[in-house]
C-alpha positions as CSV (number, residue, x, y, z in Angstrom):
1,X,-27.3,-4.6,-7.1
2,X,-25.2,-6.7,-9.5
3,X,-22.5,-8.7,-7.8
4,X,-19.5,-6.7,-9.1
5,X,-21.1,-3.4,-8.1
6,X,-21.8,-4.7,-4.6
7,X,-18.2,-6.0,-4.5
8,X,-16.9,-2.5,-5.1
9,X,-19.4,-0.7,-2.9
10,X,-19.9,-3.0,0.1
11,X,-17.4,-5.8,0.4
12,X,-18.9,-7.2,3.6
13,X,-22.4,-7.4,2.1
14,X,-20.9,-8.9,-1.1
15,X,-19.0,-11.6,0.9
16,X,-22.1,-12.6,2.8
17,X,-24.2,-12.7,-0.3
18,X,-21.6,-14.9,-2.1
19,X,-21.3,-17.3,0.9
20,X,-25.1,-17.7,0.9
21,X,-25.2,-18.3,-2.9
22,X,-22.4,-20.9,-2.6
23,X,-24.1,-22.7,0.3
24,X,-27.3,-22.7,-1.7
25,X,-25.5,-24.2,-4.7
26,X,-26.4,-21.3,-6.8
27,X,-23.1,-21.1,-8.6
28,X,-24.5,-19.5,-11.7
29,X,-25.5,-16.5,-9.7
30,X,-22.2,-16.3,-7.8
31,X,-19.6,-13.7,-8.7
32,X,-17.0,-16.4,-9.5
33,X,-14.3,-14.1,-10.8
34,X,-14.2,-12.0,-7.7
35,X,-14.5,-15.0,-5.5
36,X,-11.4,-16.5,-7.2
37,X,-9.5,-13.2,-6.7
38,X,-10.4,-13.2,-3.0
39,X,-9.2,-16.8,-2.5
40,X,-5.9,-16.0,-4.2
41,X,-5.6,-12.9,-2.1
42,X,-6.1,-15.0,1.1
43,X,-3.2,-17.2,0.0
44,X,-1.0,-14.2,-0.5
45,X,-1.9,-13.0,3.0
46,X,-0.7,-16.2,4.5
47,X,2.6,-15.9,2.7
48,X,2.9,-12.3,3.9
49,X,2.3,-13.4,7.4
50,X,5.1,-16.0,7.1
51,X,7.4,-13.2,5.9
52,X,6.3,-10.9,8.7
53,X,6.7,-13.4,11.5
54,X,10.1,-14.5,10.2
55,X,11.2,-10.8,10.0
56,X,10.2,-10.1,13.6
57,X,11.9,-13.3,14.8
58,X,15.1,-12.6,12.9
59,X,15.1,-8.9,14.0
60,X,15.1,-9.9,17.7
61,X,17.7,-12.6,17.2
62,X,19.9,-10.1,15.5
63,X,19.5,-7.7,18.4
64,X,20.1,-10.6,20.8
65,X,23.3,-11.5,19.0
66,X,24.7,-8.0,18.3
67,X,23.6,-6.2,21.4
68,X,24.1,-8.7,24.2
69,X,24.4,-6.0,26.8
70,X,20.9,-4.7,26.0
71,X,19.0,-8.0,26.1
72,X,15.7,-7.8,27.8
73,X,13.0,-10.2,28.8
74,X,10.8,-8.5,26.2
75,X,13.2,-9.6,23.4
76,X,13.2,-13.1,24.8
77,X,9.4,-13.2,24.9
78,X,9.1,-11.9,21.4
79,X,11.5,-14.6,20.1
80,X,9.6,-17.4,21.9
81,X,6.3,-16.0,20.8
82,X,7.3,-15.7,17.1
83,X,8.7,-19.3,17.2
84,X,5.4,-20.6,18.5
85,X,3.3,-18.6,16.1
86,X,5.4,-19.7,13.2
87,X,4.9,-23.4,14.2
88,X,1.2,-22.8,14.3
89,X,1.1,-20.9,11.1
90,X,3.3,-23.3,9.1
91,X,2.7,-26.7,10.7
92,X,-0.9,-26.5,11.8
93,X,-2.6,-23.9,9.5
94,X,-0.6,-23.8,6.3
95,X,1.7,-26.8,5.7
96,X,1.9,-25.9,2.0
97,X,3.9,-22.8,2.9
98,X,6.9,-25.0,3.9
99,X,8.3,-25.2,0.4
100,X,8.3,-21.4,0.3
101,X,10.7,-20.9,3.2
102,X,13.8,-20.8,1.1
103,X,12.3,-18.0,-1.0
104,X,10.9,-16.1,2.0
105,X,13.8,-16.4,4.4
106,X,16.2,-14.1,2.5
107,X,13.5,-11.5,2.1
108,X,12.7,-11.6,5.8
109,X,16.3,-11.4,6.7
110,X,16.9,-8.3,4.5
111,X,13.9,-6.6,6.1
112,X,15.1,-7.6,9.6
113,X,18.5,-6.1,8.9
114,X,16.9,-2.8,7.9
115,X,14.8,-2.8,11.1
116,X,17.7,-3.9,13.3
117,X,19.9,-1.1,12.0
118,X,17.2,1.4,12.8
119,X,16.6,0.1,16.3
120,X,20.3,-0.5,17.3
121,X,21.9,2.5,15.6
122,X,24.3,0.1,13.9
123,X,25.0,0.3,10.2
124,X,23.3,-2.3,8.0
125,X,26.8,-3.3,6.8
126,X,27.6,-4.4,10.4
127,X,25.3,-7.4,9.9
128,X,26.0,-10.4,7.7
129,X,24.9,-10.0,4.1
130,X,22.9,-13.2,4.3
131,X,21.1,-14.8,7.1
132,X,23.7,-16.6,9.3
133,X,21.2,-19.1,10.6
134,X,19.2,-21.9,9.0
135,X,15.4,-22.0,9.3
136,X,15.9,-25.0,11.6
137,X,18.1,-22.9,13.9
138,X,15.7,-20.0,13.9
139,X,12.9,-22.4,15.0
140,X,14.9,-24.3,17.6
141,X,13.7,-23.2,21.0
142,X,17.2,-23.9,22.4
143,X,18.9,-21.7,19.9
144,X,20.1,-18.3,21.3
145,X,22.9,-16.8,19.2
146,X,25.8,-15.6,21.2
147,X,28.2,-12.8,20.3
C-alpha cells in the first residue's frame, strides 16, 4: 500500500513502517511530507500540554485564593503535582518551551477563570482580568495565595 494511503487507513502500521525505513536509511521510500507533519504535530502537543498544566495549576490557585474556607488536601495535592509536572515538562523534557510562557500564560489564565467560575459558582468578573501572579510565583513551592 502506498505510504499516504497507509497513513490514512492505519496510522500505527504507517508509523512503524516509516520508522523502519528511516532506521534503514531508505529516505527516498519514506513518506517525508507526513513525517514532517507528525513531527510538527508533536511540537504542538507539547505546547498544549504546557497550556493545560498551567490552566490546572492556576485553576486550583484561584480556588485556593478565592475560597479559603473550602480548601482541601486534594487542591493542595493538585497544586503541588502540577508544579512538579511543569518542572519536568519545561526544564527536563522541553526547555525550548520556556520562551513561550509569556504567550501561553494569559491563555491558561483565561481558561482557568472560566473553569473556576464554573466550579465555584462565582462570576468570571469576580476574578482579576489578568493573572495576578507571575510564572515564578506560580512555580514557587512556597507560594500559596491568601485571601
